[in-house]
N, C-alpha and C positions, 0 to 999 in steps of 0.2 A: 884394496883400493878400487874405486869405481872405475868404470870404463870411461876414459876421458874423451872418447870419440862422440859420445852421446850429446845431442844438443838440447835435450830435455831430460828430466828425471826418468829413469827406466819405466816407472808406472804411468807416466804421462803419455799414454798412447790414446788415439781417438776412442771415445766411448768408455774409457776406464773411469773408476771412481776418482782417481787422482786428477785426471783431465777435467772432470766435472767440478771437482773442488776448486781447481785453479781458475776455471772459467767463471764459476760463481763469485770467487774473490774479485776477479777483474771487473765483472759487471757491477757488483755491489759497491766496491770502493770507487770505481770510476763515476758512478752515479752520485755517490755521496760527497765526493771532494770537489772543491772549486778548482778551476784551472790552476790557481796559485798553489793549492794544496797538492795537486798532482805533480806540478813542477817541482815542488820541494821534495816530495818522495823520490822522484826520479833522480834529481840532482844529488840528494844525500846518499842514496844507495849506490850511485855510480862510483862513489869514493871507495867502496869495497873492491871494485874491479881494480882501481889504481893501487890499492894496498896489496892486493894479490899479485899484480904484475910486478910490483917492487920486491916481492918475496922470492921471485925467480932470479937466480944469479944471471948476470948479463951474459956470461959465457955459455949458459944453458938455455937461454930464451928461445932459440930456434931449434933446439935439440929435442927430439921425441924421447920421453922417459922410457918407452918400450916400443917395440916394432909396430904394434897395432894401436898405439895411442898418439894423441895429437900434442904437438909442442904448444907452449904458451903463445908463440908467434901465430900459429894457425888458429888458435882459439880467439885471440884478439882480432885477427883479420876477419874472422866470422862476425864478431861483435860489431866491428866497424861496418861491414857490408850490410848486416841486418838492420843496424841503426839507420843507415842511409836509406834503405828501401822503405822502412817504416816511416821515416821522416818525410820521404817523398809522397807516400800515401796520405799521411796526415795533411800535408800541404795541399794535395790535390782535393781533399775533402773540404778543408777550411777555405781555400781560395776559390774553388769552382763547384763544390758540391758533387764532384765526380768520384765514382768508386774506382779505386786502383785494382789491379789484378791480384789474385791470390799470392800469398807470400810463402815461399819454401824456406823453412827454418832448418837447414842442414849445414853441417860443416863440410867444406870442400878443401882441397889443397890450397894453401896460401901461396900464391905466386910471388908475393912480395915478402921480403925480409926487412924488418925494421927493428930498431931497439924498442924497449918498453917505453922510453921517453917519447920517441917519435910516434908510436902507435897511440899513446895517451894523448898527445897533442892533437892528433887527427880526431880521435874519438870525442874528446872534450869540445873541440871546435864545432864538430857536426852536431853534437848534442845541444850545446848552447844555442846554436842557430835555430833548431826546432823548438827548444824551450822558449826562446824569445818570441817565436811566431805564436806558439800556444798562449803565451802571456798576453797577447793582444786579442785573444778570442774571448767571447762572452761565456763560452762553455756549452751553449745550446745550439751551435751551428750544425746542421745536417746530421743530427744524431741517428736519423733513419738510414743513413748511408753506411753500409757495412761491407767489409771484404774479408775473405776467408783466410784463416790460419789452419794448417793441416791437422792440428790436434784440437784446437779450441773452437773451431767453427767461425762464423761471422762475428766480427767485432767492430764496434764503431771507433771513431778516432780517439775518443777518451780512453776506451778500453785498450786500444793499441798503444797509447802512450804509457799506460800502466803496465802493459805487457813488457815494454822496454825494461822496466824495473825488475820484473820477475826474471826476465831473460838475463839481465846483468848479474843478478844475484846467483842464478844457476851457474853461469859461466865464471863468476868469481870463485865459486867453490871448485870448479873444474881446474882453474889456474892454480888454486891453492894445492890441489892434488898433484899437479905437475911440480910445483915447488917442493912439496913433501917428497916426491919421488927422487928429486935431485939430491936430497939430503940423505936418503936411505942407501 
């Protein structure tokens, strides 16, 4: 089983071929898709997080599968936190053309304990709010404004929005690993 503490795939470290591949994907797809297309990708793939969360037994949701691994609760807490930070950054760019500070994409201890349903409600409400804001964008606003991701470098708001999708999918796999560990 992979290390469920990791917030990005093991090879996705700054300057690695995997990081460059993901960065190229973010840039190419973000440039190609309309805001509506970006929204659809992000919204559709968020459902994989929901399915993964539902795969973890409620009695095990806050339990770590092993001493050095994260619980599903901790992983989803991280998703909610990063989603909020990215959404705040996107709003800052769209509404004021202002560059947000760099984003640290690491999992920390989850001070909050919630059920999968409670976390899902938070994540979905936050995500729908930023998707609604992006839906009002033309797609051309302030594309020169970039802010740093520790692995992928400077990204514009469209690339950050698509990053949410990649981030969701990565952590959906992580939650699936936690679910699998509860069955083993």
